[in-house]
C-alpha positions in Angstrom: -0.1 0.0 -0.1 1.5 3.3 -1.1 1.3 6.0 1.3 0.5 9.7 0.5 2.9 12.4 2.0 2.5 13.0 5.4 0.8 9.5 6.3 2.5 7.1 8.6 1.8 3.6 8.9 0.9 4.0 12.7 -1.5 6.6 11.9 -3.4 4.4 9.4 -3.3 1.5 11.9 -4.9 3.7 14.6 -7.5 4.9 12.2 -8.5 1.2 11.5 -8.4 0.5 15.3 -10.8 3.5 15.9 -13.2 2.4 13.4 -13.7 -1.0 15.1 -13.7 0.4 18.5 -16.5 3.1 17.3 -18.7 0.2 15.8 -18.4 -2.0 19.1 -19.0 1.1 21.1 -22.0 2.1 19.1 -23.4 -1.6 19.4 -23.0 -1.7 23.3 -24.8 1.7 23.9 -27.4 0.6 21.5 -28.0 -2.4 23.5 -28.2 -0.4 26.7 -30.8 2.0 25.1 -32.8 -1.0 24.1 -32.7 -2.4 27.4 -33.7 0.7 29.2 -36.7 1.0 26.8 -37.8 -2.3 27.6 -37.5 -1.6 31.3 -39.6 1.5 30.8 -42.5 -0.2 28.9 -42.7 -2.7 31.8 -42.9 0.2 34.3 -45.6 2.1 32.0 -47.5 -1.3 32.0 -47.3 -1.5 36.1 -45.7 -4.9 35.7 -43.5 -4.8 38.7 -42.1 -8.6 38.5 -41.1 -8.0 34.8 -39.6 -4.7 35.5 -37.6 -6.0 38.3 -36.3 -9.0 36.1 -35.4 -6.4 33.3 -33.6 -4.2 35.9 -31.2 -7.1 36.5 -30.6 -7.1 33.1 -30.0 -3.5 32.4 -27.8 -3.0 35.4 -25.7 -6.0 34.0 -25.4 -4.6 30.7 -24.4 -1.0 32.1 -21.8 -2.7 34.6 -20.2 -4.5 31.6 -20.0 -1.3 29.5 -18.7 0.7 32.5 -15.8 -2.0 33.2 -15.1 -1.9 29.3 -14.9 2.0 29.8 -17.3 2.5 27.1 -19.4 4.5 29.4 -18.2 6.2 32.8 -18.8 4.0 36.0 -20.4 7.0 37.6 -22.6 7.3 34.7 -23.7 3.6 34.9 -24.3 3.6 38.6 -26.4 6.8 38.4 -28.6 5.3 35.6 -28.9 2.0 37.7 -29.8 4.0 40.8 -32.5 6.2 39.0 -34.0 3.1 37.3 -34.3 1.2 40.6 -35.9 4.3 42.3 -38.5 4.4 39.6 -38.9 0.6 40.3 -39.7 1.1 44.0 -42.2 3.9 43.2 -44.2 1.6 41.1 -43.9 -1.3 44.0 -45.9 1.1 46.5 
């Protein structure tokens, strides 16, 4: 592969790595949003059992994303906290 002037192989490799990382991160963030939407629909239906089950799934996904540094750990804990507060309000 012939390089243009001012291009280094390391820069090209980093660009390729960034592309793969971006697609993975985008997929994980999309999965988070989908899981939260499912949880919220269970809340609007006032289905506490299903919502409790979905909260476990959402928190697992958020914790994994935080562990892989896709989202910040405090962002993940804040979202889990707010969702669990909403679940306790429904249970009452």
